[in-house]
Every structure is written in structure tokens, then in C-alpha cells.
C-alpha positions in Angstrom: 6.9 -36.5 -22.3 5.0 -39.7 -22.9 2.0 -39.0 -20.7 4.2 -38.5 -17.6 2.6 -35.3 -16.6 -0.6 -35.2 -14.5 -2.4 -31.9 -14.1 -4.9 -31.6 -11.2 -6.7 -28.4 -10.0 -8.1 -27.7 -6.6 -7.0 -27.3 -3.0 -3.5 -28.6 -2.7 -4.2 -30.0 0.8 -6.8 -32.3 -0.9 -5.4 -32.9 -4.3 -1.8 -33.9 -3.4 -2.8 -36.5 -0.7 -5.4 -37.8 -3.1 -2.9 -38.2 -5.9 -0.4 -39.8 -3.5 -3.0 -42.3 -2.4 -4.0 -43.1 -6.0 -0.4 -43.9 -7.0 0.5 -45.6 -3.7 3.3 -43.1 -3.1 4.7 -42.9 0.5 6.5 -39.6 -0.1 5.9 -36.4 -2.0 9.0 -34.5 -3.0 8.9 -30.8 -3.7 11.3 -27.9 -4.0 11.3 -25.9 -0.8 9.1 -22.8 -1.0 10.1 -19.4 0.4 7.1 -17.1 -0.1 4.7 -16.6 2.8 1.8 -18.0 0.9 3.8 -21.0 -0.4 5.1 -21.8 3.1 1.6 -21.7 4.6 0.3 -23.9 1.7 3.0 -26.5 2.1 2.4 -26.6 5.9 -1.2 -27.6 5.2 -0.2 -30.1 2.6 2.3 -31.7 5.0 -0.3 -32.0 7.7 -2.8 -33.6 5.3 -0.1 -36.1 4.1 1.0 -37.0 7.6 -2.6 -37.6 8.6 -2.6 -40.3 5.9 0.7 -41.8 6.9 2.8 -40.1 4.2 5.7 -37.6 4.1 6.3 -34.3 2.4 10.0 -34.0 1.6 11.4 -30.6 0.8 14.6 -30.8 -1.3 16.7 -27.7 -2.0 15.1 -24.5 -3.2 15.0 -22.4 -6.4 17.9 -20.3 -5.1 21.7 -20.9 -4.9 21.5 -20.2 -1.1 18.2 -21.2 0.3 16.2 -18.4 2.0 16.6 -18.4 5.7 20.3 -19.5 5.5 21.8 -16.1 5.1 22.7 -14.5 8.4 24.6 -11.5 9.6 27.8 -11.5 11.5 26.1 -12.2 14.8 24.2 -15.2 13.4 20.9 -13.3 13.1 18.8 -12.7 9.9 18.8 -9.4 8.1 15.4 -8.0 9.1 14.2 -4.7 7.9 12.7 -4.3 11.4 16.1 -4.5 13.2 17.5 -1.9 10.8 14.6 0.4 11.4 14.7 -0.1 15.2 18.4 0.7 15.3 18.7 3.4 12.7 15.4 5.2 12.1 13.1 4.8 15.2 14.2 7.9 17.0 13.7 10.2 14.0 10.4 8.5 12.9 8.2 11.2 14.4 9.9 13.9 12.5 10.7 12.2 9.2 7.8 9.8 8.7 6.0 12.2 6.2 9.1 12.6 4.0 8.8 10.3 0.9 12.2 11.5 -0.3 13.8 9.8 2.7 13.9 6.1 3.5 12.6 6.8 7.0 9.6 4.5 7.4 9.7 0.9 8.6 8.4 -0.6 5.3 6.9 -3.3 7.4 3.3 -3.1 6.1 3.9 -6.0 3.6 5.7 -8.2 6.2 2.9 -7.5 8.6 0.3 -8.4 6.0 1.9 -11.7 5.2 2.7 -12.7 8.8 6.5 -12.5 8.4 6.5 -10.5 11.6 3.9 -10.2 14.3 2.7 -6.9 15.8 3.3 -8.3 19.3 7.0 -8.9 18.4 7.2 -5.3 17.3 5.5 -4.0 20.4 7.8 -6.2 22.7 10.9 -4.9 20.9 9.7 -1.3 21.2 9.1 -1.7 24.9 12.6 -2.9 25.5 14.2 -0.3 23.3 16.2 2.6 24.9 14.0 5.1 23.0 10.8 3.5 24.1 9.5 6.7 25.6 10.5 8.9 22.7 8.3 10.6 20.2 9.4 8.2 17.4 8.3 5.1 19.3 5.1 6.6 20.5 4.2 7.6 16.9 5.0 4.2 15.5 2.8 2.5 18.1 0.0 4.9 17.1 0.4 3.8 13.5 0.1 0.1 14.5 -2.9 1.0 16.5 -4.6 2.5 13.4 -4.0 -0.8 11.7 -5.7 -2.7 14.6 -8.5 -0.1 14.8 -9.4 -0.4 11.1 -9.4 -4.2 11.3 -11.8 -4.0 14.3 -14.1 -1.5 12.4 -14.3 -3.9 9.5 -15.1 -6.8 11.8 -18.1 -5.0 13.3 -19.1 -3.2 10.1 -18.3 -5.6 7.1 -20.4 -3.4 4.8 -17.8 -0.7 5.2 -15.4 -2.6 3.0 -16.9 -1.1 -0.1 -19.6 1.3 1.1 -19.3 4.6 3.1 -19.2 3.9 6.8 -21.0 7.1 7.5 -24.2 8.0 5.6 -23.7 11.7 5.9 -22.5 12.0 2.3 -24.8 9.4 0.8 -26.1 12.0 -1.7 -22.7 13.3 -2.7 -22.7 13.7 -6.5 -19.7 12.0 -8.2 -18.7 12.2 -11.8 -19.0 9.4 -14.3 -18.7 8.9 -18.0 -16.0 8.5 -20.8 -14.3 11.8 -20.0 -14.0 10.9 -16.4 -12.7 7.5 -17.3 -9.9 9.2 -19.2 -9.0 11.4 -16.2 -9.0 8.3 -13.9 -6.7 6.5 -16.3 -4.3 9.5 -16.3 -4.3 9.3 -12.5 -3.6 5.5 -12.6 -0.7 5.9 -14.9 0.8 8.9 -13.2 0.0 11.4 -16.0 -2.0 14.0 -14.2 0.4 16.9 -14.7 0.8 17.2 -10.9 4.3 15.9 -10.2 3.9 14.8 -6.5 0.7 12.9 -7.4 2.3 11.3 -10.5 5.5 10.3 -8.6 3.3 8.4 -6.1 1.2 6.7 -8.7 4.3 5.6 -10.7 6.0 4.3 -7.5 2.9 2.2 -6.9 3.1 0.7 -10.4 6.8 0.0 -10.2 7.2 -1.2 -6.6 3.8 -2.2 -5.4 4.2 0.3 -2.6 3.7 4.0 -1.9 4.6 6.3 1.0 1.7 6.9 3.3 1.8 10.7 2.9 1.6 10.3 -0.9 -1.2 7.8 -0.5 -3.3 10.5 1.2 -2.4 13.1 -1.5 -3.1 10.9 -4.4 -6.4 9.7 -2.9 -7.5 13.3 -2.2 -6.7 14.1 -5.8 -9.0 11.4 -7.2 -11.9 12.1 -4.8 -11.8 15.9 -4.6 -10.1 17.1 -7.8 -11.6 14.5 -10.1 -14.8 14.0 -8.0 -14.7 10.2 -8.3 -16.1 7.9 -5.6 -13.3 6.5 -3.4 -13.9 2.7 -4.2 -12.5 3.3 -7.7 -9.2 4.3 -6.2 -9.3 1.7 -3.4 -9.6 -1.1 -6.0 -6.7 0.2 -8.0 -4.6 0.4 -4.8 -5.5 -3.2 -3.9 -4.7 -4.4 -7.4 -1.1 -3.1 -7.0 -0.1 -2.8 -3.3 2.0 -5.6 -1.9 0.7 -4.5 1.5 -2.9 -4.2 0.2 -5.0 -4.8 3.3 -8.7 -4.4 2.9 -9.4 -2.8 6.2 -6.5 -0.4 6.3 -6.7 0.5 2.6 -10.4 1.1 2.3 -10.9 2.8 5.6 -7.9 4.9 4.8 -9.6 6.0 1.6 -12.7 6.8 3.6 -10.6 8.9 6.0 -9.5 11.0 3.0 -13.0 11.1 1.5 -14.6 12.2 4.8 -17.0 9.2 4.9 -15.3 6.9 7.5 -14.9 6.8 11.2 -12.7 9.6 12.6 -12.6 10.9 9.1 -10.7 13.8 7.8 -13.4 16.5 7.2 -14.5 16.6 3.6 -13.4 20.3 3.3 -9.8 19.3 4.0 -8.5 19.1 0.5 -4.8 18.3 -0.1 -3.1 20.8 -2.4 -0.9 18.5 -4.6 1.7 21.3 -5.2 2.1 22.6 -1.6 2.2 19.0 -0.3 5.1 18.3 -2.6 6.9 21.4 -1.6 6.5 20.7 2.1 7.3 17.0 2.2 9.7 16.7 -0.8 11.4 20.0 -0.4 14.4 19.3 -2.6 12.3 17.5 -5.3 14.3 14.3 -5.0 11.2 12.1 -4.7 9.6 13.5 -7.8 12.9 13.3 -9.8 13.3 9.7 -8.8 9.9 8.7 -10.3 9.2 11.3 -13.0 12.3 11.3 -15.2 10.8 13.9 -17.6 11.4 16.5 -14.8 14.9 15.6 -13.9 16.3 18.6 -15.7 14.5 20.9 -13.3 16.5 21.9 -10.1 15.3 21.6 -6.5 11.7 22.4 -5.7 11.1 23.6 -9.3 10.0 20.1 -10.2 6.7 20.7 -8.3 5.7 23.5 -10.7 7.0 22.6 -14.1 4.5 25.0 -15.8 6.4 27.9 -14.3 9.5 27.1 -16.3 10.0 27.6 -20.0 11.4 24.2 -20.5 9.2 22.5 -17.9 7.4 20.3 -20.4 10.2 19.9 -22.9 10.8 16.2 -22.1 7.2 14.9 -22.5 5.7 15.6 -19.1 1.9 16.3 -19.5 0.1 19.5 -18.8 -2.2 19.5 -15.8 -5.5 17.7 -16.5 -7.5 19.9 -14.1 -7.2 23.3 -12.4 -6.8 22.4 -8.7 -8.1 25.8 -7.5 -11.3 25.4 -9.5 -11.8 21.8 -8.6 -11.3 22.6 -4.9 -14.2 25.1 -5.1 -16.3 22.6 -6.9 -15.7 19.9 -4.2 -16.7 22.4 -1.5 -19.8 23.3 -3.5 -20.9 19.7 -3.6 -20.1 19.3 0.1 -22.3 22.3 0.9 -25.1 20.9 -1.3 -25.1 17.6 0.6 -24.8 19.3 3.9 -27.8 21.6 3.2 -29.9 18.6 2.2 -29.1 16.7 5.4 -30.3 19.6 7.6 
């Protein structure tokens, strides 16, 4: 290209104005950005250029129809929030724990990236005809948890990667090559427990996982595999589009029993009964674990009970849940006795 390409690294709000000044350019032309990060970045670059008497000119976009130009029949954007508010809010209290149903708001990522503000949501809820219903009240409670965890992290920054409560500081956790293999099976959705595996595979494929399944998969790592929660928290943050440090890591501590208002350590989610209760027809598991699609209904939650349950490559269980539950309780009693 004859030396026509200039490569610079650094903060765009400094590098771009500096390059423009060096070349004497009065305008900087770019393709219009659509991602939340890109839009925030370009706003900073524009402000820096204008402060130096220069312009940022956005021309077109990498799409046939630029983002923000597609509206519905009433001239409004298609927002997930509007669809949830109109179609799913009233049933949210009853259906929010069902991963087989598309009954949650899916707003965790838009909230994280600032595409919608919690105050907008609260204002809309207050004006909604079902504002006093169970669905609206439960949804506000979930927003409050998000705010609460952010506040905890603000006051206790060490709780990002350390137990908020020291009650289980002496809890013995497993380490070593064999445990690494078990953790890798968990990460890949190859534990042999269908409800857990469906969630872990959804995480890898979509960058998202239903909240009920997040609790079950977290409990499996901490209390079936006896692994300290930060191992799982890091994996979630590596893959979650809505990965929020405060909500993610304090949610993990809720499951592990080491955070504020934590679930007691002796509450151990049974991965089979959780699947049977919250995915009663097995549709969620069949969606994400194709090796089990030949099993009808709730049979997908216990493939080991069927002669052909493992005929299509689905793995055997990597642990015995009943035995590991007793082991987790034994370790809990050991730490509790030491603290007395």
C-alpha cells in the first residue's frame, strides 16, 4: 500500500487528535459505530477533537440499514424491554425460574452496557397497569439485588475475589490434576448431569445462562466438586455478556455460603431434582444437549436409568452427587466445629 497505513496504539481520545494535529487534518472520517463500547469511545474522541477545533464525521455504518434506523409500526424501536413489559411481566413471578421458557427480561446485558437505565425500567414499571402485581414486585426485587451487590462491592472491594464472610476461611477445597480434569468437564458441559451440562453449554454458545441454572451449576462446582468459588466466577466472567463483577461474584458467594445474606452452606442443589422441577418436560436439556434428544420428556434428567441413555455419546456422571453432598456437609461441620 505504499506506506499509506499508519498504526498507532493507545487511548483513542489522545492518539486520534494527536495524529490529526500532526497531519494538519481538520476532519476525521470514520464508519459509524453501533456497539455500546464503540459509541462511548467515539463520543470521547469527538469531544477531544472538538476541543482542538476539529470535527469527527461519521459516514454510514457496516450495515445495510444503520442501527437505530429500524423502527416498529408506531415509530418506536424494537426493545426487548417493551416486549417483556407487555407480554411477560405479569407471569414473571411464576415463570422466572423456568429455563425452558423465554420468560425473563434478558436485560442483564443491556443494563451492563448502559443501553437502558434502571430508572427507566422503574419508571415504566410504576406506570404499568400491573405495577402492583407479583410479577412487577419480583422484578423490582431482582433489580434491587443488582443495586445491593454493587453497594457491597463499593464498601468492601476485597469481596471481589475473597470471601466476604470469614466464617469458612478454613474450608478445605480440592486441588490438583484430577480436580483440574473435573473442572474442565464442568466448563465444557460434560459432567454427566444433564441440567448442569445444558447450562454450561448455553453459556459457551450464547454468553448467557438462566439465573436458576447459574445457581445450580455454581453449587455443583463448589459443593459437588469442592472447588473454591473464584474458579467458577472467573469462568463465568470470561464468557458472560452480562458479566458484572459485583453481581457475578457475590452471586457465587451466595451459593457458596460465604457472602452477605448468603444461602446457608448446607443448602446443596440437587442437579437432578432441580432439572425435574424447573425443566419438567426436558425441553431445556434437549435444546443444549443433543446427545439426549432421543429420550422423551423428563427422562433426559436421568439418562443412566435408560438402556439407551448413553448411546449417543453423552458422558457418565463424573461424581456421585449423594456421596459428594455428604462430603460437603462433613467439611462444613469440620469448619463450624473449629470456629466454636
